[in-house]
C-alpha positions in Angstrom: -22.8 8.2 13.1 -21.4 9.8 10.1 -16.8 8.9 10.9 -14.9 11.2 8.7 -12.4 9.4 6.3 -9.5 7.7 7.6 -6.9 7.8 5.3 -4.9 4.9 7.4 -7.2 2.5 7.5 -8.2 3.1 3.8 -4.5 2.3 3.2 -3.9 -0.2 5.3 -7.2 -2.2 3.6 -5.4 -1.5 0.2 -1.9 -2.8 1.1 -3.9 -5.5 2.5 -0.7 -6.0 5.6 0.0 -9.5 6.5 2.1 -10.7 9.1 4.3 -14.0 8.5 6.0 -15.3 11.2 10.2 -15.4 10.8 11.0 -19.1 11.6 14.4 -19.8 13.0 15.9 -23.2 13.6 18.4 -24.0 16.0 19.8 -20.6 17.8 23.4 -20.0 16.2 26.1 -19.3 18.3 26.5 -16.3 19.0 22.6 -15.5 18.3 22.0 -12.8 15.5 18.5 -12.3 14.0 19.5 -10.5 10.7 16.5 -7.9 9.4 15.4 -9.0 5.8 16.0 -6.9 3.3 13.4 -7.6 0.6 10.2 -6.5 3.2 9.3 -5.0 6.6 9.7 -6.5 9.6 8.4 -6.0 12.9 10.5 -7.6 16.4 9.0 -8.1 19.9 11.3 -9.2 22.7 9.6 -11.9 24.9 12.5 -12.4 26.9 15.6 -10.4 27.6 16.7 -7.2 25.9 18.9 -6.6 22.4 21.4 -4.9 21.2 19.9 -3.2 17.9 22.8 -3.7 15.7 22.7 -1.1 12.6 24.6 2.4 10.8 21.3 4.1 10.8 22.0 7.1 13.4 18.8 6.2 16.2 18.6 7.2 19.7 18.9 4.3 21.5 20.4 1.3 20.2 18.8 -1.1 22.7 15.6 -2.7 22.6 13.9 -4.3 25.8 10.7 -5.9 26.9 8.1 -4.2 26.0 9.2 -2.4 23.2 8.5 -2.7 19.3 11.0 -2.4 16.5 9.1 -1.7 12.9 12.2 -2.3 10.5 11.6 -1.1 6.8 12.6 -3.0 4.1 16.4 -2.6 2.8 17.8 -1.4 6.4 20.7 -3.6 6.5 21.3 -4.7 10.6 20.8 -7.5 13.0 19.4 -8.0 16.7 22.5 -9.3 18.8 22.6 -9.9 22.7 23.6 -6.7 24.8 26.5 -7.8 25.9 28.8 -11.0 24.9 28.2 -12.4 28.3 24.5 -12.0 28.1 22.6 -15.4 27.4 20.4 -15.3 23.7 17.0 -13.3 24.1 13.8 -14.6 23.1 12.5 -12.2 20.2 9.3 -12.9 18.9 10.1 -11.3 14.5 7.7 -11.9 11.4 7.9 -10.4 8.3 5.5 -7.6 7.2 3.8 -8.7 3.7 2.1 -5.6 2.0 0.3 -5.9 -1.4 1.8 -3.1 -3.5 2.9 -3.6 -7.1 2.3 -0.2 -7.6 3.1 1.8 -4.0 1.9 3.6 -2.2 3.0 7.1 -0.5 2.5 5.5 2.6 5.7 3.4 1.7 7.9 6.5 0.3 7.1 8.1 3.6 8.2 5.1 6.0 11.1 5.7 8.0 14.0 3.2 8.6 13.8 2.3 12.3 10.5 2.5 14.6 11.0 2.3 18.3 7.7 2.4 20.3 7.0 1.7 23.8 3.7 1.8 25.1 5.7 3.9 27.8 6.2 6.9 25.6 4.4 10.2 26.1 3.6 9.7 22.6 1.9 6.0 22.6 -1.6 5.6 21.8 -3.6 4.5 24.9 -4.3 1.4 23.7 -1.2 0.3 22.8 -0.3 -1.3 26.2 -3.5 -3.4 26.8 -2.5 -5.0 23.2 1.3 -5.4 23.5 0.2 -7.2 27.1 -1.7 -9.3 25.6 0.2 -10.2 22.7 3.2 -11.4 25.6 0.6 -13.1 27.4 -0.2 -15.6 24.4 3.6 -16.9 24.6 3.6 -17.4 28.4 1.8 -20.7 28.1 1.2 -23.1 24.8 -2.2 -22.4 24.1 -4.5 -23.9 21.2 -4.6 -21.5 18.1 -1.5 -19.3 19.6 0.2 -19.1 16.1 -3.1 -17.7 14.3 -3.9 -15.3 17.2 -0.2 -14.4 17.5 -0.3 -13.1 13.9 -3.5 -11.2 14.7 -1.9 -9.2 17.3 1.2 -8.9 15.3 -0.9 -6.7 13.1 -2.4 -4.9 15.6 1.4 -3.8 16.8 2.3 -2.9 13.4 -0.6 -0.1 13.4 0.2 0.9 16.8 3.7 1.3 15.8 2.1 3.4 12.9 0.1 5.7 15.5 3.3 6.0 16.8 5.4 7.2 14.1 2.5 9.4 13.6 2.1 11.2 16.9 6.1 11.8 16.9 6.6 13.4 13.8 8.3 17.1 14.2 6.9 20.0 12.3 10.4 19.7 10.0 9.2 16.6 8.6 7.6 15.9 5.5 5.7 13.1 3.2 2.5 11.2 3.9 2.5 10.8 7.4 3.3 14.1 7.9 -0.2 15.4 6.0 -1.8 12.4 7.6 -0.5 14.5 11.2 -1.9 17.7 10.3 -5.2 18.6 12.0 -6.4 20.5 8.9 -6.0 18.6 5.7 -5.6 15.1 7.2 -8.9 14.1 6.3 -8.2 15.1 3.1 -5.8 12.3 1.8 -9.0 9.7 2.3 -11.7 11.8 1.1 -14.0 9.2 -1.1 -15.6 9.3 -4.2 -18.9 10.2 -4.5 -22.6 8.4 -6.0 -22.5 10.0 -8.9 -18.9 8.7 -10.0 -17.7 12.3 -9.9 -14.1 12.1 -7.6 -13.6 15.4 -6.2 -11.1 18.2 -7.2 -8.5 20.6 -5.0 -10.9 22.5 -4.7 -13.6 20.4 -3.2 -10.4 19.4 -0.8 -10.1 23.0 0.1 -13.7 23.7 0.9 -13.4 20.3 2.9 -10.8 21.8 5.0 -12.6 25.2 5.1 -9.3 26.9 3.0 -9.1 28.4 0.1 -7.2 26.4 -2.9 -4.2 28.5 -2.7 -3.9 28.6 0.6 -4.7 24.7 0.9 -2.2 23.7 -1.9 0.8 25.8 -0.1 0.4 23.7 3.2 -0.7 20.5 1.6 2.6 21.0 -0.5 4.6 21.9 2.3 3.7 19.1 4.1 3.5 16.3 1.7 6.0 17.3 -0.5 3.8 16.6 -3.4 0.8 18.8 -5.1 -3.0 17.9 -4.1 -3.2 17.1 -7.7 -0.8 14.3 -7.9 -2.4 12.9 -5.3 -5.7 12.7 -6.8 -4.3 11.8 -10.1 -2.8 8.7 -8.0 -5.3 8.0 -6.0 -8.0 7.4 -8.9 -5.8 5.3 -10.4 -4.7 2.7 -7.3 -8.2 2.6 -7.0 -8.9 1.2 -9.7 -6.2 -0.9 -9.7 -7.9 -2.1 -6.6 -11.5 -2.7 -8.8 -9.2 -4.6 -11.0 -7.3 -6.9 -8.3 -10.8 -7.7 -7.2 -11.9 -9.0 -10.6 -13.9 -6.4 -12.1 -13.5 -6.5 -15.7 -16.0 -3.7 -17.1 -14.0 -1.1 -17.8 -16.6 1.5 -18.2 -17.7 1.0 -14.6 -14.2 1.6 -13.4 -14.1 4.8 -15.4 -17.6 6.0 -13.8 -16.8 4.9 -10.7 -13.3 6.4 -10.2 -14.5 9.8 -11.6 -13.2 9.5 -15.6 -15.3 11.0 -18.2 -14.9 7.6 -20.2 -13.3 4.5 -21.1 -10.6 5.5 -23.3 -9.6 8.3 -20.7 -9.7 5.8 -17.8 -6.9 3.9 -19.6 -4.6 6.9 -20.7 -4.7 7.9 -17.3 -4.3 4.2 -15.8 -1.0 3.8 -18.0 0.6 7.0 -17.9 0.4 7.0 -14.0 0.7 2.9 -13.3 3.0 2.4 -16.4 0.6 -0.9 -17.5 -2.6 -0.3 -19.2 -5.7 -1.8 -17.3 -5.8 -5.0 -19.5 -2.3 -5.9 -19.3 -2.5 -5.5 -15.3 -5.9 -7.5 -14.9 -3.5 -10.7 -16.7 -0.6 -9.5 -14.7 -2.4 -10.1 -11.1 -5.1 -13.3 -12.0 -3.0 -14.8 -14.9 -5.2 -15.2 -17.5 -6.3 -13.2 -20.3 -8.8 -10.0 -20.3 -11.8 -11.3 -20.5 -13.7 -9.9 -23.7 -17.5 -10.5 -25.4 -16.7 -8.4 -28.7 -20.1 -9.3 -30.8 -21.8 -7.2 -33.6 -20.1 -5.9 -37.0 -16.5 -5.8 -38.1 -14.9 -3.1 -36.5 -12.0 -0.5 -37.9 -9.3 0.7 -35.3 -11.1 3.5 -33.7 -14.5 1.8 -33.4 -12.4 -0.9 -31.1 -10.7 1.7 -29.1 -14.1 2.9 -28.7 -15.7 -0.4 -27.5 -12.1 -1.6 -25.2 -11.2 1.4 -24.2 -7.6 0.5 -24.5 -6.2 3.0 -27.1 -2.4 1.3 -26.7 -1.5 -0.2 -29.7 -1.0 -3.8 -28.4 -4.1 -3.9 -26.5 -6.2 -3.1 -29.9 -4.3 -6.0 -31.4 -4.8 -8.1 -28.7 -8.7 -7.7 -28.8 -9.2 -7.7 -32.3 -6.9 -11.0 -32.8 -9.0 -12.6 -29.5 -12.1 -11.3 -31.6 -10.8 -12.7 -34.9 -10.1 -16.3 -33.1 -13.5 -16.4 -31.4 -15.4 -15.3 -34.8 -13.1 -18.3 -36.9 -12.1 -15.6 -39.3 -8.6 -16.1 -39.7 -6.0 -13.8 -38.4 -6.7 -10.0 -37.3 -3.6 -8.6 -39.1 -4.9 -9.8 -42.1 -8.7 -7.7 -41.4 -9.1 -4.2 -42.3 -8.2 -1.7 -40.0 -6.4 -3.4 -37.8 -3.5 -0.7 -36.1 0.1 -1.5 -37.5 2.3 -2.9 -34.8 4.5 -0.5 -32.6 8.2 -0.3 -33.6 
């Protein structure tokens, strides 16, 4: 059975979602649970109810047991008792940790608040059983509760995203709006072919049974950016994912992500993400990018073809490493060495 591409699943795998429970010591008086500003957070009342104290316009400021609140990063506010006479509620809160060094359209399209409940008409049918299993874990002490609660919390995060997808209106735009469109949603997750040829806008339009012009217009209307922008950034993020996983063969990465050569791949990577592939690899792994230079002395253009990094600083880095390993002195004394950029 061949399943259709799932852009949400690809995004969650790329972002490596992880829930980290927010632990607090003695409850302050009056009770108040602040939202972290540097990360998304998820909140589930276990007992009692809360008031959502934010300046963001929302329909209902009440959060009750059986509901889930997803708060985007940068939203200032807190949870507090519904009234001054109410006892402090029991609330499970967790930070949503994501690996997104160069962003993702999902993050740009996230609303400030998502308030979801299994009783909503737009909620997925799997939401209720998952939330009930989560609440059962806190009724009595059980071995391994913390680990299981963290995994269930990740599931509740996905259910909140699903509820948001089902609750979008026709006037909304962004990555989620494209994902909610029945015509073009599958094209967000269209994978590259085995030959390394990445889909073009024409391929996306053909897969959606639309002409390139009609497909492009519909995509821009819902997403707010063009299909070409989506394809360029998707290819760069896929290459970054391979580098994060430890891949060092730039020629293989260029082939898998659909670039014609290593130099063209490196130029596109730096244009989209702002750093060269080798610099990105060193930042992620904390050590120098592995190279295995051999053969005769290389000129500037030979080095560019060899390493696939046309950036001047990257060429200097490659030649200096080659000189150090060969024991021939500084690379700046060798012919063909590029001058340092100003």
